[in-house]
C-alpha positions, 0 to 999 in steps of 0.5 A: 500500500502507499506509504502514509510517512511521506515528508516535506520536499526541501529540493527536488530536481525534475527531468521531463521527456516528452515525445509528440508529433510535430512537423515533418514527423520530428520526434522531440525529448526535452528534460527539465532540471532542477538543481541538476548536476553538470555531468548528470545533464551531459549523460542524459544528453548522451543517452538521447544522443545515442538513441538518435544515431542509432536508427533502430530505435525509430525510423529515419523520418523521425528525429529526436532533440534534447533540450535542457531547462535550468531551474525548477522552482524548489517545493517545500512540500509534497503537495506542492511537488505533485501540483508542479509534476502535474502542471509539467505533464498538463503543459508539455505532454511529456512521454515519460518522466524521471525524478532525480534526488527524489529521497532525502532526509526529509522526503520519501518516495515522490517518484512513488507518490507521483506514479499513482497519478500518472505513468511512466515515471522513473526513480533513480533513487532507493525508494521506500520499503513497501511503499506500493509504488508503481513507478519504474524503478532503475534501482534494485527494489528496497525489498530485493536489496534487504534480501540481498544485504541479509544473504551477504550478512549471513554469507560473511557470518557476521553476529556483531557489527555497525551499521554507519547510516546518514539518517532514518530513511536509511534505517527504514530502508533496512527493515528487513535487516533490523527486524530478522536480527533477534531471529539470527542473534545479530547485535547491530550498532547503529551509528548516524553520520549526522553531517559530511564534515571532518569533526562528524567523521571523527566523532563517528570514528571514536564510536567505532573504535570504542565498540568490540566489533571490527565488521562495519556496514556502510549504507547512506540514502547519499551514496556522496556522504558514503564515499566522503565518509570512506575518503575521509578514513584513507585520508586520515590514517589517525582514525585507524579504523580503515585497517587491516583490522576491519572488514568494511561492507559498502552498502551502496550498491555501485559506489564510484571509486576511481583507480586512484582511490582504489590504489589508496585503499589498497595501500590501507590493507583494509579488507573491503566488500563492495557490489556492482551491477554492470558486470556483464559477459555480454558487452551489449550496452550502449556507451556513453561517448560525451564523458571519457571516464569510465562508467565504472567510476560514475556515481550510480544515479548517472548511471541509472539516469543513462539507463533510464533514458535508453530504457524510454528507447527500447520502449519507443522502438518497440512500439514502433515495430508494432505499429510497423507491423499493423501497416504504419509508416512515417509520421504515422508510426508515432501517433501521438499516444505516447504522451503521459495522461494528465493527472486524474481529478477527483472523480477520474481514475488514474490511467496510463499511456501505451508507452507504459506497456512497453517499458514493462517487456524492456530488456537490454544490458544497460551500464547498470546491468540488465534492465527488466521491469515487473508489472509494478515497476520493479527491477527484475532479471539482473545479477549484482557482483560482489568484490571482496578482498584487501590489497592486490585482491580488492578487486577479485570478484567473490561471487554473484547474486541474481535477482532471479536464478531461473532467468539466470540459468536460461540466460547462461544455459548453465545451471545456478550452482546454489540453492539460493540466490547467492552463489560462491561456487566459482570463488570456492574453487579458486581455479583462477583467482588468488587465495587468501591465506591469513596466518600468524607470527610465530617463529619458526613457522613464519616471522616478518623479514627485516627491511633490505633496500637490496631487494625492493626499491623502498627498501622493504619487502613486498607481498608475500616476501614480507615473511619467512619460515616453514609456513612459507616454505610450505606453502611454496611446495604445496603450490607446486603439488596441487592439482586442479589450480593454480594456487597464487596466493596472498598472505596476510597477518591475522589481526588481532594475533589470536589463532581462533576461539570462540566467544562463550556467550556470543558464539562469535569466532576470533582470530584465524579461525574467525577469519576463515569462518567470516569468509575474510580468508581462504585458508588459515595457516600456521601452527593451528592446533586442530581442535574438536571444537574447531573442527566444527567451524571450519575443515582442516586438511591432511595434517602437516606436522605432529606435536604435542602439549609439553611443559617448558620450564627455565633450565635448572642451571639459569634458576637463581637461588640461594647457595646456602639453601641447605639451611633451609631444611630447617626453620630459623628458629631450629637453628637458633634452638639448637645452637642454644642447646649445644652451649647448654649442653657444653656448659653442663659438661663443663660444669659437671667435670668441675663440680661431680666427684666422679669426673675426670678432674676429681679423679686427677686430683685423687692421682687416679688418672694421669694429671692432664686428663683433668682437663678432658670437659674444659669448655673448650673440650666440651664443645669439641665433645659436642660437635664430634659426637653431633657429627657421628665422630669419634671423640678423645674422652667421654664422660666418667661420672653418671650425670655426665654419661646421661646427658651425653646420651640424650644428646646423641639422641637429639643429634640423631634425630636432628641429623637425620630429619635434616638429612630427609628434607636436604634433598628438596632443597638442593634440587629445588631448581629440577622440581619440575624436570620429571613433571611430565604428566599431569599428575606430576605437575599436580604433585608440586604445589611450588611452581605455578603453571598456566597456558594461553588463555583461550587457546587451543590448550586451554580449551583442551583442559578445560573441555577433557573428560579425563579427571587428571586433566579437569583438575590441572584446568581447575588448579589453573583456573583457581590459581591467584594470581592468574597463570593465563598469558596472552601468547607463546611470547608472553608465556616465554617470558614469564618463565625467564622471569619467574626463576623457576616458579613458573611453568608454560604448558603449551604446544611442544613444536614452537616451544622447542625452537625457542629452547634451541636458541640462545640464551640456553636457559630454557628447558622442554620436557622430553615427553608429552602430556597430550598428542596434537597435531597442526593442519591448514583450515578452510571454510567449510565444504570447501573444494580446497580442503581435497586439493590441499590434503592431496598435495600435503600428503604427497609431501609426506610420502616424498620426505619433504615435510620432514626435510622442511623441519629438519631445515627450520628446526635446525635439527642439521645444524647443532653445533650452533644451537643450544643442542650441542650438549655433552653427555654430562651436560645432559645428565646435569639436568638430573644430577647435582651440579656444583652449581647445585652445591655450591653452598656445600663448597662455600662452606668448606671455603669458609672452614678453611679461611677460618682455620688459616685465620686462626693459624695466624693467630696462634702463631703469632701469639705463640712467637710473642710468649717464646720470646718472654721466657727466654728473657726471664731466663737470661735475667736468672742467670741460669737454673736454679735447685730447690729443695731436693736439688730438682732442677726446676721444670725437670732439668738435668745438671751437667757435671758435679758440684755441691749445692748451697749459695757459693758453689761454681754456676751449673748450666741446667737443661 
């Protein structure tokens, strides 16, 4: 039914075409413009000239002229606009009318309203959704356009995206897209371009970057607004929205993009999808001659206006041919019944002219594609080409959407290889196109080359030469073995630097897997682990490498630890108490020795033993007794008294307990830097509590443990997920850095292939466990049901059978160049990972060295004091004039006399030794 939401009209641009009888059979076509552009006037004039030159449209006795009026009085309401239209029809008696710019922010479908007053009326704008318009709509109908947009959004599997529009009319046009968002579980954010200026565009870019999605759907009522925003984004790199991170879908069909601007878009590396209606395999359309610019660069409105003029010519041709078949000739061929009927009065019924009937039969290939109309004036039997890509593949054709598949099959005499209106089968086979491959930087699989002026004029690598690694060599080998396609490919890095995981709530995939799912890439190549979840979303080729989940830790010899950790088996308070007990026991032994009547001193006084035994348990000797018995060594003497022996017995019990408790715990602390060497299973990791372990958050290893039904793996994931601080890392680079910075208190669980490569490089401070917790495989990922799966799998199997895969692995993992890597270890160095090394026992050596130093210092002190005491003794003896005899004539100190002589005061002096 007719729309009831018509608003105020602020600018109407009219072109009036009329054909009337004139003298000598002349036919005149006149155009009446409002604020029309010069280009549009030239386009219309070109269309009229084409009809004039081509005598198949009109007979030679008729001539066509074109007159363009310069001004048209603007109308400020729909009523005044219709009044002007009806006045023109009554005064000029045109045969057809083309309304341009009948869709603007303040007005709706004027052509649709006018078509109910008189026809034929042509519309070159989008029209209104479900308006009931009878006008001849050069633009695809809103219903068909919405259906096309839904098919595109479904194909790319967008779940979360932004619609950028220029006002309410644009959103009203997208009614079907908006109405099914709940059914399709789409999360749509609408952002309006309030005006076409820098500040407005900047505000929109800020809002875009604030959203999590990178999918942008641009559709504006005015193509110029959409293009202006695209140009601004390209010329404003700081906006950071026209980059490889974003996927732009340009909803305005056939947006005019010149070659220079396309080159500029290639440099942005943004992924852009756009649509065109002028693709055809039959070059049958009329080409304008006055404008030298390629029609591909024309605005959509100019193309549609040109084809509207040509459609009038085809209708006149069919009408002329019918009249001639009825016997008419000369000027009678056009008897004057092609004029538009006047607008009806209140009591009259709207009518249509003969030309309207023939316009519904028009079928030709125009510069906007196939031009045909149904009984309601909707354009039918057209095909929209889809171009999607980035960089050099910006103009690569992705597929076709046809309004009528049955017509397409009849026209091209082959089957439409799709169940719906969208067909991408030819694209999927990749027979004659560039295959888009998305990958990720991960040594040695792939890394960026360093710029070198030797290889390019700019000093930078270009194209696929920007990267090197195992994946690059693998793709080159596949290219030589794949069958059925040329396999020309373009490599791009994944924008978010992720492998691919599914959001638990929105179910949107990110990373390389997400790019493949959303058709942004044909193939994902890299160390992409095959998992059940990923296998449900994409197809995997035959595996090109086997790997496994293992543990990376810091090498034991690189772990920095306290050399005196041999003291750790006993707590500091235990050492203090033991030291106090040592002195107490020594003091008690000394006390017993002096005061117990049965100890050595009392026995010596009773001359029951040698006199020197009286000091067996002096304070110094008591401490030595406690020390030697503590280390289970022999001693010089033991207590004689029952009290002393009781004390010694309990001291020995105390010492035995302490020594054995110390020794039992010593191994754990001495080998603390090797705590994970033997932990190669889930149980081994769970059996220790000192070392934290984690993996890449939401990576393949993360989900392997999370979704595993094995109890040990479930416990392992729970342990990691509940640990504070979180052990998860963003990528393997961060995981390796965390291992190096943790000083042995963090272990990284991940894929062995990449970790083995990292561990084999300097500074050789990493160690990867030699066994796997679980086995994994790497494969290329392609879109579901893609023919590339079988083609690539066949090539990979061939490479495996011929040993190429093994050779590549040996080359990139340096298996043939051990001397250059950390793997050049002797047997003793390899065994040092498990056995005790000098580094592990350095504390023991430090204690021995300390003992040596103390002994030497003591020796020096004793020697010094010994020398000083000897000199004093000699001086004393010299002063006495020799030895003296006392009492019974015994010399002091047991000396023996030399020679004889009487004792007493005055005898000869004798020498005593």
